[in-house]
C-alpha positions as CSV (number, residue, x, y, z in Angstrom):
1,M,82.4,73.2,29.4
2,A,81.8,74.5,25.9
3,Y,84.2,77.2,24.5
4,F,84.7,78.8,21.2
5,S,88.2,79.5,19.8
6,D,89.9,80.9,16.7
7,P,93.5,79.8,15.9
8,N,94.6,83.4,15.2
9,C,93.3,84.8,18.5
10,G,96.0,85.5,21.0
11,F,93.7,85.3,24.0
12,C,92.4,82.0,22.7
13,K,95.9,80.6,22.7
14,K,96.4,81.8,26.3
15,L,93.1,80.2,27.3
16,E,94.1,76.9,25.6
17,G,97.3,76.8,27.7
18,E,95.3,77.4,30.9
19,L,92.8,74.8,30.0
20,K,95.6,72.2,29.9
21,N,95.8,72.6,33.7
22,V,92.1,71.9,34.3
23,D,91.0,68.5,35.2
24,N,87.8,66.8,36.1
25,V,85.8,68.6,33.4
26,T,84.8,67.7,29.9
27,L,85.7,70.3,27.3
28,Y,83.7,70.9,24.1
29,L,85.6,73.0,21.6
30,F,83.9,74.9,18.8
31,M,86.6,76.0,16.3
32,L,85.8,79.3,14.6
33,S,87.5,81.1,11.8
34,I,86.8,84.8,12.7
35,F,90.2,86.2,11.9
36,Q,91.8,86.4,8.5
37,G,93.7,83.2,7.6
38,S,92.0,81.1,10.3
39,D,89.8,79.2,7.9
40,K,92.7,77.2,6.4
41,K,94.0,76.4,9.9
42,V,90.6,75.2,11.1
43,Q,90.1,73.2,7.9
44,G,93.5,71.5,8.5
45,V,92.6,70.6,12.1
46,W,89.2,69.2,11.0
47,C,90.8,67.0,8.3
48,S,93.6,65.7,10.6
49,K,93.5,62.1,11.7
50,D,94.1,63.2,15.3
51,Q,92.2,66.4,15.6
52,V,93.0,66.9,19.3
53,K,96.8,66.6,18.7
54,A,96.5,68.9,15.6
55,W,94.6,71.5,17.6
56,D,97.1,71.3,20.5
57,N,100.1,71.6,18.2
58,L,98.5,74.6,16.5
59,M,97.5,76.5,19.6
60,L,100.3,75.6,22.0
61,N,103.3,75.1,19.6
62,N,102.3,77.2,16.6
63,V,102.6,74.1,14.3
64,Q,100.3,74.5,11.3
65,P,98.4,71.4,10.3
66,P,98.7,70.2,6.7
67,A,96.1,71.6,4.3
68,G,92.8,69.7,4.6
69,T,90.5,68.6,1.8
70,C,87.8,66.9,3.8
71,D,84.2,68.1,4.1
72,A,84.7,70.2,7.3
73,P,81.6,71.9,8.7
74,T,83.4,75.3,9.2
75,A,81.0,77.3,7.1
76,K,78.0,75.7,8.9
77,L,79.4,76.6,12.3
78,M,79.9,80.2,11.2
79,G,76.4,80.4,9.7
80,T,77.7,81.2,6.3
81,Q,76.7,78.1,4.4
82,Q,75.0,78.4,1.1
83,N,71.5,76.7,0.9
């Protein structure tokens, strides 16, 4: 199942908690930065050594990942990249 999620979306956080109870399905997450301040959080998750753990900590425990400096494709996913 593919799903799109923003770290500052309350519904997305609820959904993330519910998805932890789902088994026998492969989940494909597309992180988006729609809400103000989400871009830094998404960047931090992308640049984490353990992205799954960083995402879970952010969405389920409200633990902000360290600032990321890697080349994350967030602008490309949002369609805002510069050519």
